[in-house]
N, CA and C atoms of all chains as a GROMACS GRO file, in nm:
protein
  591
    1MET      N    1   1.213   0.131  -2.749
    1MET     CA    2   1.341   0.186  -2.794
    1MET      C    3   1.410   0.256  -2.677
    2SER      N    4   1.538   0.231  -2.664
    2SER     CA    5   1.609   0.290  -2.551
    2SER      C    6   1.645   0.435  -2.579
    3VAL      N    7   1.659   0.511  -2.471
    3VAL     CA    8   1.704   0.650  -2.481
    3VAL      C    9   1.840   0.654  -2.549
    4GLU      N   10   1.926   0.557  -2.516
    4GLU     CA   11   2.062   0.555  -2.572
    4GLU      C   12   2.060   0.539  -2.723
    5ARG      N   13   1.972   0.451  -2.772
    5ARG     CA   14   1.968   0.427  -2.916
    5ARG      C   15   1.915   0.551  -2.990
    6LEU      N   16   1.814   0.611  -2.932
    6LEU     CA   17   1.759   0.731  -2.994
    6LEU      C   18   1.864   0.842  -2.995
    7ARG      N   19   1.931   0.856  -2.882
    7ARG     CA   20   2.036   0.957  -2.872
    7ARG      C   21   2.146   0.931  -2.975
    8GLY      N   22   2.180   0.802  -2.996
    8GLY     CA   23   2.282   0.766  -3.094
    8GLY      C   24   2.244   0.810  -3.234
    9LEU      N   25   2.116   0.794  -3.271
    9LEU     CA   26   2.070   0.836  -3.404
    9LEU      C   27   2.082   0.988  -3.418
   10LEU      N   28   2.048   1.059  -3.312
   10LEU     CA   29   2.056   1.206  -3.317
   10LEU      C   30   2.201   1.252  -3.322
   11GLU      N   31   2.288   1.183  -3.249
   11GLU     CA   32   2.430   1.222  -3.248
   11GLU      C   33   2.494   1.200  -3.386
   12GLN      N   34   2.448   1.095  -3.455
   12GLN     CA   35   2.496   1.072  -3.591
   12GLN      C   36   2.457   1.187  -3.684
   13ALA      N   37   2.333   1.233  -3.668
   13ALA     CA   38   2.281   1.336  -3.757
   13ALA      C   39   2.331   1.476  -3.718
   14PHE      N   40   2.356   1.495  -3.589
   14PHE     CA   41   2.398   1.626  -3.540
   14PHE      C   42   2.526   1.612  -3.457
   15PRO      N   43   2.636   1.573  -3.524
   15PRO     CA   44   2.759   1.542  -3.450
   15PRO      C   45   2.817   1.664  -3.377
   16ASP      N   46   2.779   1.783  -3.422
   16ASP     CA   47   2.836   1.904  -3.362
   16ASP      C   48   2.756   1.952  -3.241
   17SER      N   49   2.646   1.884  -3.210
   17SER     CA   50   2.552   1.941  -3.114
   17SER      C   51   2.612   1.961  -2.975
   18PRO      N   52   2.611   2.087  -2.928
   18PRO     CA   53   2.659   2.112  -2.793
   18PRO      C   54   2.554   2.076  -2.688
   19GLU      N   55   2.429   2.066  -2.732
   19GLU     CA   56   2.323   2.030  -2.637
   19GLU      C   57   2.228   1.934  -2.705
   20LEU      N   58   2.219   1.814  -2.649
   20LEU     CA   59   2.134   1.714  -2.709
   20LEU      C   60   2.076   1.632  -2.594
   21SER      N   61   1.946   1.639  -2.576
   21SER     CA   62   1.889   1.561  -2.466
   21SER      C   63   1.770   1.481  -2.515
   22VAL      N   64   1.756   1.363  -2.456
   22VAL     CA   65   1.646   1.274  -2.489
   22VAL      C   66   1.578   1.234  -2.359
   23ASP      N   67   1.447   1.256  -2.354
   23ASP     CA   68   1.372   1.222  -2.234
   23ASP      C   69   1.263   1.121  -2.271
   24ASP      N   70   1.264   1.009  -2.202
   24ASP     CA   71   1.158   0.910  -2.219
   24ASP      C   72   1.043   0.954  -2.129
   25ARG      N   73   0.939   1.012  -2.189
   25ARG     CA   74   0.839   1.083  -2.111
   25ARG      C   75   0.753   0.993  -2.025
   26THR      N   76   0.735   0.871  -2.068
   26THR     CA   77   0.648   0.782  -1.992
   26THR      C   78   0.722   0.662  -1.934
   27GLY      N   79   0.849   0.649  -1.970
   27GLY     CA   80   0.925   0.533  -1.925
   27GLY      C   81   0.898   0.408  -2.007
   28GLY      N   82   0.811   0.420  -2.108
   28GLY     CA   83   0.773   0.304  -2.188
   28GLY      C   84   0.855   0.286  -2.314
   29GLY      N   85   0.948   0.378  -2.339
   29GLY     CA   86   1.033   0.364  -2.456
   29GLY      C   87   0.964   0.396  -2.587
   30ASP      N   88   0.854   0.473  -2.582
   30ASP     CA   89   0.789   0.509  -2.709
   30ASP      C   90   0.735   0.652  -2.713
   31HIS      N   91   0.744   0.724  -2.601
   31HIS     CA   92   0.704   0.865  -2.598
   31HIS      C   93   0.826   0.947  -2.559
   32PHE      N   94   0.878   1.023  -2.654
   32PHE     CA   95   1.004   1.091  -2.627
   32PHE      C   96   0.994   1.242  -2.646
   33GLN      N   97   1.073   1.311  -2.566
   33GLN     CA   98   1.098   1.453  -2.587
   33GLN      C   99   1.245   1.467  -2.622
   34VAL      N  100   1.276   1.526  -2.736
   34VAL     CA  101   1.416   1.547  -2.772
   34VAL      C  102   1.443   1.697  -2.787
   35THR      N  103   1.558   1.737  -2.740
   35THR     CA  104   1.602   1.876  -2.755
   35THR      C  105   1.738   1.873  -2.823
   36VAL      N  106   1.750   1.945  -2.933
   36VAL     CA  107   1.874   1.943  -3.010
   36VAL      C  108   1.916   2.086  -3.045
   37THR      N  109   2.040   2.117  -3.018
   37THR     CA  110   2.100   2.241  -3.063
   37THR      C  111   2.202   2.205  -3.170
   38SER      N  112   2.200   2.277  -3.283
   38SER     CA  113   2.295   2.244  -3.390
   38SER      C  114   2.315   2.360  -3.485
   39THR      N  115   2.434   2.369  -3.540
   39THR     CA  116   2.459   2.468  -3.645
   39THR      C  117   2.376   2.437  -3.769
   40ARG      N  118   2.334   2.310  -3.784
   40ARG     CA  119   2.253   2.273  -3.901
   40ARG      C  120   2.121   2.349  -3.903
   41PHE      N  121   2.077   2.398  -3.786
   41PHE     CA  122   1.948   2.468  -3.781
   41PHE      C  123   1.962   2.616  -3.812
   42ASP      N  124   2.084   2.665  -3.810
   42ASP     CA  125   2.105   2.810  -3.826
   42ASP      C  126   2.044   2.859  -3.956
   43GLY      N  127   1.960   2.959  -3.944
   43GLY     CA  128   1.902   3.021  -4.063
   43GLY      C  129   1.784   2.946  -4.123
   44LEU      N  130   1.748   2.832  -4.063
   44LEU     CA  131   1.636   2.755  -4.118
   44LEU      C  132   1.506   2.787  -4.045
   45PRO      N  133   1.392   2.790  -4.119
   45PRO     CA  134   1.263   2.801  -4.052
   45PRO      C  135   1.240   2.679  -3.961
   46LEU      N  136   1.155   2.701  -3.862
   46LEU     CA  137   1.125   2.595  -3.766
   46LEU      C  138   1.083   2.464  -3.834
   47LEU      N  139   1.000   2.478  -3.938
   47LEU     CA  140   0.952   2.358  -4.009
   47LEU      C  141   1.069   2.276  -4.062
   48GLU      N  142   1.168   2.343  -4.121
   48GLU     CA  143   1.282   2.271  -4.179
   48GLU      C  144   1.373   2.216  -4.068
   49GLN      N  145   1.382   2.286  -3.957
   49GLN     CA  146   1.459   2.235  -3.844
   49GLN      C  147   1.399   2.102  -3.794
   50HIS      N  148   1.267   2.102  -3.780
   50HIS     CA  149   1.201   1.980  -3.733
   50HIS      C  150   1.212   1.869  -3.837
   51ARG      N  151   1.210   1.907  -3.965
   51ARG     CA  152   1.226   1.806  -4.071
   51ARG      C  153   1.358   1.732  -4.055
   52LEU      N  154   1.464   1.805  -4.020
   52LEU     CA  155   1.595   1.740  -4.005
   52LEU      C  156   1.593   1.638  -3.891
   53VAL      N  157   1.523   1.673  -3.783
   53VAL     CA  158   1.512   1.578  -3.671
   53VAL      C  159   1.427   1.458  -3.713
   54ASN      N  160   1.317   1.485  -3.780
   54ASN     CA  161   1.232   1.374  -3.828
   54ASN      C  162   1.310   1.281  -3.921
   55GLU      N  163   1.394   1.340  -4.006
   55GLU     CA  164   1.473   1.259  -4.099
   55GLU      C  165   1.573   1.171  -4.024
   56ALA      N  166   1.633   1.227  -3.919
   56ALA     CA  167   1.730   1.148  -3.840
   56ALA      C  168   1.661   1.029  -3.773
   57LEU      N  169   1.532   1.046  -3.744
   57LEU     CA  170   1.458   0.941  -3.673
   57LEU      C  171   1.354   0.874  -3.764
   58ALA      N  172   1.380   0.880  -3.895
   58ALA     CA  173   1.280   0.833  -3.992
   58ALA      C  174   1.242   0.687  -3.970
   59ALA      N  175   1.342   0.602  -3.945
   59ALA     CA  176   1.313   0.459  -3.933
   59ALA      C  177   1.222   0.428  -3.812
   60PRO      N  178   1.261   0.470  -3.692
   60PRO     CA  179   1.173   0.440  -3.578
   60PRO      C  180   1.039   0.514  -3.582
   61LEU      N  181   1.031   0.626  -3.655
   61LEU     CA  182   0.901   0.692  -3.671
   61LEU      C  183   0.813   0.612  -3.767
   62ALA      N  184   0.876   0.562  -3.874
   62ALA     CA  185   0.799   0.491  -3.976
   62ALA      C  186   0.745   0.358  -3.926
   63ASP      N  187   0.825   0.288  -3.846
   63ASP     CA  188   0.779   0.154  -3.804
   63ASP      C  189   0.700   0.157  -3.672
   64GLY      N  190   0.677   0.278  -3.620
   64GLY     CA  191   0.593   0.288  -3.502
   64GLY      C  192   0.667   0.267  -3.370
   65THR      N  193   0.799   0.246  -3.377
   65THR     CA  194   0.877   0.230  -3.254
   65THR      C  195   0.862   0.354  -3.166
   66ILE      N  196   0.867   0.471  -3.232
   66ILE     CA  197   0.837   0.596  -3.161
   66ILE      C  198   0.690   0.625  -3.183
   67HIS      N  199   0.615   0.623  -3.074
   67HIS     CA  200   0.471   0.647  -3.086
   67HIS      C  201   0.441   0.796  -3.082
   68GLU      N  202   0.516   0.867  -2.997
   68GLU     CA  203   0.495   1.012  -2.987
   68GLU      C  204   0.628   1.081  -2.969
   69LEU      N  205   0.649   1.185  -3.046
   69LEU     CA  206   0.777   1.257  -3.042
   69LEU      C  207   0.751   1.405  -3.022
   70ARG      N  208   0.816   1.463  -2.923
   70ARG     CA  209   0.813   1.609  -2.908
   70ARG      C  210   0.953   1.661  -2.936
   71ILE      N  211   0.957   1.767  -3.017
   71ILE     CA  212   1.086   1.817  -3.065
   71ILE      C  213   1.104   1.962  -3.024
   72LYS      N  214   1.223   1.991  -2.974
   72LYS     CA  215   1.262   2.130  -2.950
   72LYS      C  216   1.398   2.150  -3.014
   73THR      N  217   1.405   2.242  -3.109
   73THR     CA  218   1.531   2.266  -3.179
   73THR      C  219   1.581   2.407  -3.152
   74LYS      N  220   1.712   2.422  -3.154
   74LYS     CA  221   1.771   2.555  -3.138
   74LYS      C  222   1.891   2.566  -3.230
   75GLY      N  223   1.904   2.678  -3.296
   75GLY     CA  224   2.025   2.707  -3.371
   75GLY      C  225   2.133   2.757  -3.276
   76THR      N  226   2.248   2.786  -3.330
   76THR     CA  227   2.358   2.828  -3.244
   76THR      C  228   2.385   2.977  -3.254
   77GLN      N  229   2.304   3.046  -3.337
   77GLN     CA  230   2.331   3.190  -3.356
   77GLN      C  231   2.241   3.274  -3.267
   78MET      N  232  -1.614   0.761  -5.675
   78MET     CA  233  -1.548   0.801  -5.551
   78MET      C  234  -1.406   0.847  -5.581
   79THR      N  235  -1.377   0.966  -5.533
   79THR     CA  236  -1.243   1.020  -5.555
   79THR      C  237  -1.142   0.942  -5.473
   80GLU      N  238  -1.024   0.929  -5.529
   80GLU     CA  239  -0.918   0.860  -5.457
   80GLU      C  240  -0.887   0.931  -5.326
   81LEU      N  241  -0.846   0.851  -5.228
   81LEU     CA  242  -0.818   0.905  -5.095
   81LEU      C  243  -0.715   1.018  -5.100
   82ARG      N  244  -0.608   0.995  -5.175
   82ARG     CA  245  -0.504   1.097  -5.178
   82ARG      C  246  -0.556   1.229  -5.235
   83GLU      N  247  -0.639   1.215  -5.337
   83GLU     CA  248  -0.695   1.335  -5.399
   83GLU      C  249  -0.785   1.410  -5.300
   84GLN      N  250  -0.862   1.335  -5.222
   84GLN     CA  251  -0.947   1.399  -5.120
   84GLN      C  252  -0.862   1.475  -5.018
   85ILE      N  253  -0.753   1.412  -4.975
   85ILE     CA  254  -0.664   1.476  -4.878
   85ILE      C  255  -0.605   1.604  -4.938
   86GLU      N  256  -0.560   1.593  -5.061
   86GLU     CA  257  -0.502   1.711  -5.128
   86GLU      C  258  -0.606   1.822  -5.144
   87ASN      N  259  -0.731   1.782  -5.169
   87ASN     CA  260  -0.838   1.881  -5.182
   87ASN      C  261  -0.862   1.955  -5.051
   88VAL      N  262  -0.862   1.880  -4.941
   88VAL     CA  263  -0.882   1.943  -4.810
   88VAL      C  264  -0.769   2.042  -4.783
   89ILE      N  265  -0.646   1.998  -4.807
   89ILE     CA  266  -0.529   2.085  -4.783
   89ILE      C  267  -0.539   2.211  -4.868
   90ALA      N  268  -0.578   2.193  -4.993
   90ALA     CA  269  -0.580   2.306  -5.086
   90ALA      C  270  -0.696   2.401  -5.060
   91SER      N  271  -0.810   2.348  -5.018
   91SER     CA  272  -0.931   2.431  -5.016
   91SER      C  273  -0.964   2.488  -4.879
   92GLU      N  274  -0.915   2.426  -4.771
   92GLU     CA  275  -0.950   2.476  -4.637
   92GLU      C  276  -0.848   2.582  -4.593
   93GLU      N  277  -0.899   2.685  -4.526
   93GLU     CA  278  -0.808   2.790  -4.480
   93GLU      C  279  -0.707   2.734  -4.381
   94VAL      N  280  -0.758   2.664  -4.280
   94VAL     CA  281  -0.670   2.598  -4.183
   94VAL      C  282  -0.715   2.453  -4.169
   95ALA      N  283  -0.632   2.360  -4.214
   95ALA     CA  284  -0.666   2.219  -4.205
   95ALA      C  285  -0.582   2.154  -4.095
   96LEU      N  286  -0.650   2.084  -4.005
   96LEU     CA  287  -0.582   2.013  -3.896
   96LEU      C  288  -0.611   1.864  -3.910
   97PHE      N  289  -0.508   1.789  -3.944
   97PHE     CA  290  -0.520   1.643  -3.947
   97PHE      C  291  -0.481   1.592  -3.810
   98MET      N  292  -0.574   1.524  -3.746
   98MET     CA  293  -0.557   1.491  -3.603
   98MET      C  294  -0.606   1.350  -3.572
   99LYS      N  295  -0.572   1.306  -3.451
   99LYS     CA  296  -0.627   1.179  -3.402
   99LYS      C  297  -0.751   1.212  -3.321
  100GLY      N  298  -0.867   1.171  -3.372
  100GLY     CA  299  -0.994   1.205  -3.311
  100GLY      C  300  -1.052   1.328  -3.376
  101THR      N  301  -1.150   1.388  -3.309
  101THR     CA  302  -1.216   1.508  -3.359
  101THR      C  303  -1.203   1.616  -3.251
  102PRO      N  304  -1.228   1.743  -3.286
  102PRO     CA  305  -1.222   1.848  -3.183
  102PRO      C  306  -1.313   1.819  -3.064
  103GLN      N  307  -1.422   1.748  -3.087
  103GLN     CA  308  -1.514   1.715  -2.978
  103GLN      C  309  -1.464   1.596  -2.897
  104PHE      N  310  -1.379   1.513  -2.957
  104PHE     CA  311  -1.332   1.393  -2.888
  104PHE      C  312  -1.189   1.364  -2.934
  105VAL      N  313  -1.096   1.437  -2.873
  105VAL     CA  314  -0.955   1.429  -2.914
  105VAL      C  315  -0.893   1.303  -2.855
  106MET      N  316  -0.819   1.229  -2.940
  106MET     CA  317  -0.768   1.098  -2.898
  106MET      C  318  -0.617   1.098  -2.872
  107CYS      N  319  -0.555   1.215  -2.870
  107CYS     CA  320  -0.410   1.216  -2.857
  107CYS      C  321  -0.366   1.352  -2.802
  108GLY      N  322  -0.270   1.349  -2.713
  108GLY     CA  323  -0.224   1.471  -2.647
  108GLY      C  324  -0.168   1.573  -2.744
  109ASN      N  325  -0.092   1.528  -2.843
  109ASN     CA  326  -0.033   1.624  -2.937
  109ASN      C  327  -0.140   1.687  -3.026
  110SER      N  328  -0.241   1.608  -3.063
  110SER     CA  329  -0.352   1.666  -3.141
  110SER      C  330  -0.423   1.772  -3.058
  111MET      N  331  -0.438   1.747  -2.929
  111MET     CA  332  -0.501   1.844  -2.839
  111MET      C  333  -0.418   1.972  -2.830
  112ARG      N  334  -0.287   1.956  -2.820
  112ARG     CA  335  -0.200   2.074  -2.810
  112ARG      C  336  -0.210   2.161  -2.935
  113ALA      N  337  -0.211   2.097  -3.050
  113ALA     CA  338  -0.222   2.173  -3.176
  113ALA      C  339  -0.358   2.243  -3.184
  114LEU      N  340  -0.463   2.169  -3.152
  114LEU     CA  341  -0.599   2.225  -3.159
  114LEU      C  342  -0.612   2.344  -3.065
  115GLU      N  343  -0.561   2.331  -2.943
  115GLU     CA  344  -0.577   2.439  -2.846
  115GLU      C  345  -0.497   2.563  -2.887
  116ALA      N  346  -0.379   2.542  -2.943
  116ALA     CA  347  -0.300   2.657  -2.990
  116ALA      C  348  -0.374   2.728  -3.102
  117LEU      N  349  -0.434   2.651  -3.193
  117LEU     CA  350  -0.510   2.712  -3.304
  117LEU      C  351  -0.634   2.784  -3.252
  118ARG      N  352  -0.701   2.723  -3.154
  118ARG     CA  353  -0.820   2.787  -3.097
  118ARG      C  354  -0.784   2.920  -3.030
  119ARG      N  355  -0.675   2.919  -2.955
  119ARG     CA  356  -0.634   3.042  -2.886
  119ARG      C  357  -0.604   3.154  -2.986
  120ALA      N  358  -0.553   3.114  -3.102
  120ALA     CA  359  -0.522   3.214  -3.205
  120ALA      C  360  -0.646   3.251  -3.286
  121GLY      N  361  -0.758   3.183  -3.259
  121GLY     CA  362  -0.882   3.214  -3.329
  121GLY      C  363  -0.887   3.161  -3.471
  122ALA      N  364  -0.809   3.057  -3.498
  122ALA     CA  365  -0.800   3.005  -3.635
  122ALA      C  366  -0.930   2.933  -3.676
  123PRO      N  367  -0.974   2.954  -3.801
  123PRO     CA  368  -1.091   2.880  -3.852
  123PRO      C  369  -1.052   2.738  -3.890
  124VAL      N  370  -1.062   2.649  -3.793
  124VAL     CA  371  -1.007   2.513  -3.809
  124VAL      C  372  -1.105   2.420  -3.880
  125THR      N  373  -1.053   2.351  -3.980
  125THR     CA  374  -1.125   2.237  -4.038
  125THR      C  375  -1.046   2.112  -4.001
  126ALA      N  376  -1.108   2.024  -3.924
  126ALA     CA  377  -1.037   1.907  -3.872
  126ALA      C  378  -1.068   1.782  -3.954
  127VAL      N  379  -0.966   1.699  -3.970
  127VAL     CA  380  -0.984   1.568  -4.034
  127VAL      C  381  -0.929   1.463  -3.938
  128ASP      N  382  -1.012   1.366  -3.904
  128ASP     CA  383  -0.970   1.257  -3.817
  128ASP      C  384  -0.897   1.152  -3.901
  129VAL      N  385  -0.773   1.120  -3.862
  129VAL     CA  386  -0.696   1.022  -3.940
  129VAL      C  387  -0.718   0.879  -3.890
  130LEU      N  388  -0.788   0.865  -3.777
  130LEU     CA  389  -0.797   0.732  -3.715
  130LEU      C  390  -0.889   0.632  -3.785
  131PRO      N  391  -0.994   0.675  -3.855
  131PRO     CA  392  -1.086   0.574  -3.912
  131PRO      C  393  -1.017   0.474  -4.006
  132ASP      N  394  -0.910   0.515  -4.071
  132ASP     CA  395  -0.845   0.427  -4.169
  132ASP      C  396  -0.695   0.457  -4.170
  133PRO      N  397  -0.608   0.360  -4.144
  133PRO     CA  398  -0.464   0.386  -4.141
  133PRO      C  399  -0.410   0.440  -4.273
  134ARG      N  400  -0.484   0.418  -4.382
  134ARG     CA  401  -0.437   0.469  -4.512
  134ARG      C  402  -0.440   0.621  -4.518
  135ILE      N  403  -0.529   0.683  -4.437
  135ILE     CA  404  -0.536   0.830  -4.437
  135ILE      C  405  -0.401   0.886  -4.394
  136ARG      N  406  -0.348   0.829  -4.287
  136ARG     CA  407  -0.220   0.877  -4.235
  136ARG      C  408  -0.108   0.849  -4.335
  137GLN      N  409  -0.109   0.731  -4.395
  137GLN     CA  410  -0.005   0.696  -4.493
  137GLN      C  411  -0.006   0.792  -4.612
  138GLU      N  412  -0.125   0.817  -4.664
  138GLU     CA  413  -0.136   0.905  -4.780
  138GLU      C  414  -0.099   1.048  -4.743
  139LEU      N  415  -0.145   1.092  -4.626
  139LEU     CA  416  -0.115   1.227  -4.581
  139LEU      C  417   0.036   1.247  -4.570
  140SER      N  418   0.104   1.153  -4.507
  140SER     CA  419   0.249   1.167  -4.489
  140SER      C  420   0.322   1.161  -4.623
  141ALA      N  421   0.267   1.086  -4.718
  141ALA     CA  422   0.327   1.082  -4.852
  141ALA      C  423   0.312   1.218  -4.921
  142VAL      N  424   0.197   1.283  -4.899
  142VAL     CA  425   0.172   1.413  -4.960
  142VAL      C  426   0.259   1.521  -4.896
  143SER      N  427   0.271   1.516  -4.764
  143SER     CA  428   0.333   1.626  -4.690
  143SER      C  429   0.481   1.604  -4.659
  144SER      N  430   0.528   1.481  -4.675
  144SER     CA  431   0.663   1.444  -4.631
  144SER      C  432   0.683   1.477  -4.482
  145TRP      N  433   0.580   1.456  -4.405
  145TRP     CA  434   0.586   1.482  -4.260
  145TRP      C  435   0.536   1.354  -4.191
  146PRO      N  436   0.618   1.297  -4.102
  146PRO     CA  437   0.587   1.162  -4.055
  146PRO      C  438   0.484   1.150  -3.944
  147THR      N  439   0.459   1.259  -3.871
  147THR     CA  440   0.379   1.244  -3.750
  147THR      C  441   0.246   1.318  -3.758
  148ILE      N  442   0.157   1.285  -3.666
  148ILE     CA  443   0.026   1.348  -3.651
  148ILE      C  444   0.027   1.422  -3.518
  149PRO      N  445  -0.026   1.541  -3.505
  149PRO     CA  446  -0.104   1.616  -3.602
  149PRO      C  447  -0.021   1.688  -3.707
  150GLN      N  448  -0.091   1.735  -3.811
  150GLN     CA  449  -0.031   1.821  -3.913
  150GLN      C  450  -0.126   1.937  -3.939
  151VAL      N  451  -0.069   2.057  -3.940
  151VAL     CA  452  -0.150   2.177  -3.962
  151VAL      C  453  -0.108   2.243  -4.093
  152PHE      N  454  -0.206   2.272  -4.176
  152PHE     CA  455  -0.183   2.342  -4.303
  152PHE      C  456  -0.259   2.474  -4.302
  153VAL      N  457  -0.195   2.579  -4.350
  153VAL     CA  458  -0.263   2.707  -4.367
  153VAL      C  459  -0.257   2.742  -4.515
  154ARG      N  460  -0.376   2.756  -4.575
  154ARG     CA  461  -0.385   2.787  -4.718
  154ARG      C  462  -0.296   2.696  -4.802
  155GLY      N  463  -0.302   2.568  -4.773
  155GLY     CA  464  -0.233   2.472  -4.857
  155GLY      C  465  -0.088   2.446  -4.821
  156GLU      N  466  -0.038   2.520  -4.724
  156GLU     CA  467   0.104   2.506  -4.690
  156GLU      C  468   0.120   2.446  -4.551
  157LEU      N  469   0.209   2.347  -4.541
  157LEU     CA  470   0.233   2.283  -4.410
  157LEU      C  471   0.296   2.383  -4.314
  158LEU      N  472   0.229   2.400  -4.200
  158LEU     CA  473   0.284   2.487  -4.096
  158LEU      C  474   0.370   2.403  -4.002
  159GLY      N  475   0.325   2.283  -3.970
  159GLY     CA  476   0.403   2.194  -3.885
  159GLY      C  477   0.315   2.106  -3.798
  160GLY      N  478   0.380   2.044  -3.699
  160GLY     CA  479   0.310   1.960  -3.603
  160GLY      C  480   0.283   2.037  -3.475
  161ALA      N  481   0.251   1.963  -3.369
  161ALA     CA  482   0.208   2.026  -3.244
  161ALA      C  483   0.315   2.117  -3.185
  162ASP      N  484   0.440   2.072  -3.186
  162ASP     CA  485   0.547   2.152  -3.124
  162ASP      C  486   0.565   2.284  -3.196
  163ILE      N  487   0.563   2.279  -3.328
  163ILE     CA  488   0.584   2.402  -3.406
  163ILE      C  489   0.467   2.498  -3.386
  164VAL      N  490   0.346   2.446  -3.394
  164VAL     CA  491   0.228   2.532  -3.380
  164VAL      C  492   0.227   2.596  -3.242
  165GLU      N  493   0.261   2.518  -3.141
  165GLU     CA  494   0.265   2.572  -3.004
  165GLU      C  495   0.373   2.679  -2.992
  166GLU      N  496   0.489   2.650  -3.049
  166GLU     CA  497   0.599   2.746  -3.039
  166GLU      C  498   0.565   2.876  -3.114
  167LEU      N  499   0.505   2.862  -3.232
  167LEU     CA  500   0.466   2.980  -3.309
  167LEU      C  501   0.357   3.058  -3.236
  168ALA      N  502   0.268   2.986  -3.167
  168ALA     CA  503   0.161   3.053  -3.092
  168ALA      C  504   0.221   3.135  -2.978
  169GLN      N  505   0.318   3.076  -2.909
  169GLN     CA  506   0.378   3.145  -2.794
  169GLN      C  507   0.454   3.270  -2.837
  170SER      N  508   0.516   3.266  -2.954
  170SER     CA  509   0.595   3.381  -2.998
  170SER      C  510   0.511   3.485  -3.070
  171GLY      N  511   0.382   3.453  -3.093
  171GLY     CA  512   0.296   3.547  -3.165
  171GLY      C  513   0.300   3.530  -3.316
  172GLU      N  514   0.389   3.442  -3.363
  172GLU     CA  515   0.403   3.424  -3.508
  172GLU      C  516   0.284   3.354  -3.571
  173LEU      N  517   0.214   3.273  -3.491
  173LEU     CA  518   0.098   3.202  -3.545
  173LEU      C  519  -0.010   3.302  -3.590
  174GLU      N  520  -0.042   3.396  -3.502
  174GLU     CA  521  -0.143   3.495  -3.537
  174GLU      C  522  -0.096   3.580  -3.655
  175GLN      N  523   0.034   3.609  -3.658
  175GLN     CA  524   0.089   3.687  -3.769
  175GLN      C  525   0.074   3.613  -3.901
  176THR      N  526   0.108   3.482  -3.898
  176THR     CA  527   0.096   3.400  -4.019
  176THR      C  528  -0.049   3.392  -4.065
  177LEU      N  529  -0.141   3.373  -3.969
  177LEU     CA  530  -0.283   3.364  -4.004
  177LEU      C  531  -0.331   3.496  -4.064
  178THR      N  532  -0.286   3.607  -4.005
  178THR     CA  533  -0.324   3.738  -4.058
  178THR      C  534  -0.269   3.758  -4.199
  179ASN      N  535  -0.142   3.720  -4.217
  179ASN     CA  536  -0.080   3.737  -4.348
  179ASN      C  537  -0.149   3.654  -4.455
  180LYS      N  538  -0.184   3.530  -4.418
  180LYS     CA  539  -0.237   3.440  -4.520
  180LYS      C  540  -0.388   3.449  -4.538
  181LEU      N  541  -0.458   3.480  -4.430
  181LEU     CA  542  -0.605   3.477  -4.436
  181LEU      C  543  -0.666   3.616  -4.432
  182GLY      N  544  -0.584   3.715  -4.402
  182GLY     CA  545  -0.638   3.851  -4.391
  182GLY      C  546  -0.664   3.886  -4.246
  183PRO      N  547  -0.675   4.017  -4.216
  183PRO     CA  548  -0.685   4.063  -4.076
  183PRO      C  549  -0.815   4.020  -4.008
  184ASP      N  550  -0.916   3.983  -4.085
  184ASP     CA  551  -1.045   3.948  -4.025
  184ASP      C  552  -1.066   3.797  -4.016
  185TYR      N  553  -0.954   3.723  -4.006
  185TYR     CA  554  -0.968   3.577  -4.009
  185TYR      C  555  -1.043   3.521  -3.887
  186ARG      N  556  -1.035   3.592  -3.775
  186ARG     CA  557  -1.101   3.543  -3.653
  186ARG      C  558  -1.252   3.539  -3.672
  187GLY      N  559  -1.310   3.426  -3.636
  187GLY     CA  560  -1.455   3.416  -3.643
  187GLY      C  561  -1.509   3.409  -3.784
  188ALA      N  562  -1.416   3.398  -3.882
  188ALA     CA  563  -1.460   3.394  -4.022
  188ALA      C  564  -1.533   3.264  -4.052
  189ALA      N  565  -1.498   3.160  -3.984
  189ALA     CA  566  -1.563   3.031  -4.006
  189ALA      C  567  -1.566   2.953  -3.875
  190ALA      N  568  -1.670   2.874  -3.858
  190ALA     CA  569  -1.681   2.792  -3.737
  190ALA      C  570  -1.591   2.670  -3.750
  191GLU      N  571  -1.549   2.620  -3.636
  191GLU     CA  572  -1.472   2.495  -3.634
  191GLU      C  573  -1.558   2.384  -3.694
  192ARG      N  574  -1.500   2.306  -3.783
  192ARG     CA  575  -1.580   2.199  -3.840
  192ARG      C  576  -1.494   2.077  -3.869
  193VAL      N  577  -1.562   1.969  -3.899
  193VAL     CA  578  -1.494   1.842  -3.925
  193VAL      C  579  -1.534   1.793  -4.063
  194VAL      N  580  -1.437   1.751  -4.143
  194VAL     CA  581  -1.470   1.685  -4.269
  194VAL      C  582  -1.408   1.545  -4.268
  195ALA      N  583  -1.474   1.454  -4.336
  195ALA     CA  584  -1.426   1.316  -4.341
  195ALA      C  585  -1.365   1.288  -4.477
  196VAL      N  586  -1.260   1.209  -4.479
  196VAL     CA  587  -1.209   1.156  -4.605
  196VAL      C  588  -1.220   1.004  -4.596
  197THR      N  589  -1.256   0.941  -4.706
  197THR     CA  590  -1.275   0.795  -4.701
  197THR      C  591  -1.214   0.729  -4.824
   0.00000   0.00000   0.00000
């Protein structure tokens, strides 16, 4: 999976994000580090913040396209 | 033989700290499982580990129960705490030890040895 496609899925889910980065950790297109800042995270526990990211990437997580995902989320407050 | 899902639910419900991981604490098969295990160890958590690798159905059933797509998964007293990133972040901020103290009591450290249980 390309960084661009993954980034596109995150941008759809977090259109307001002032900071959104995707790093292909191994260059193999299946180990990613994503960092997302969004108002959607404001006031949510970390677990629910990560749930929103997992939901945005549900398809590639479910079919194994993403083998390993590291998530860093930040609210805007 | 109890159904697989029921066994998984039993582990989540009955173990103080349940870690569903790839491999075992003695032979970890994945970097994220290692990160979660080490964060829990540093916090002194009484970890009960379940290896999801022997059968792909373990992971499928677990994710159906928890609504969490990835491995590892950490539960404290029946409640999903999160995956490796969350556990590491909570450990760094001190919240992990606070959560363990709140849920397991102030003497949770050393209360139980690290162990492994199998689900089949």
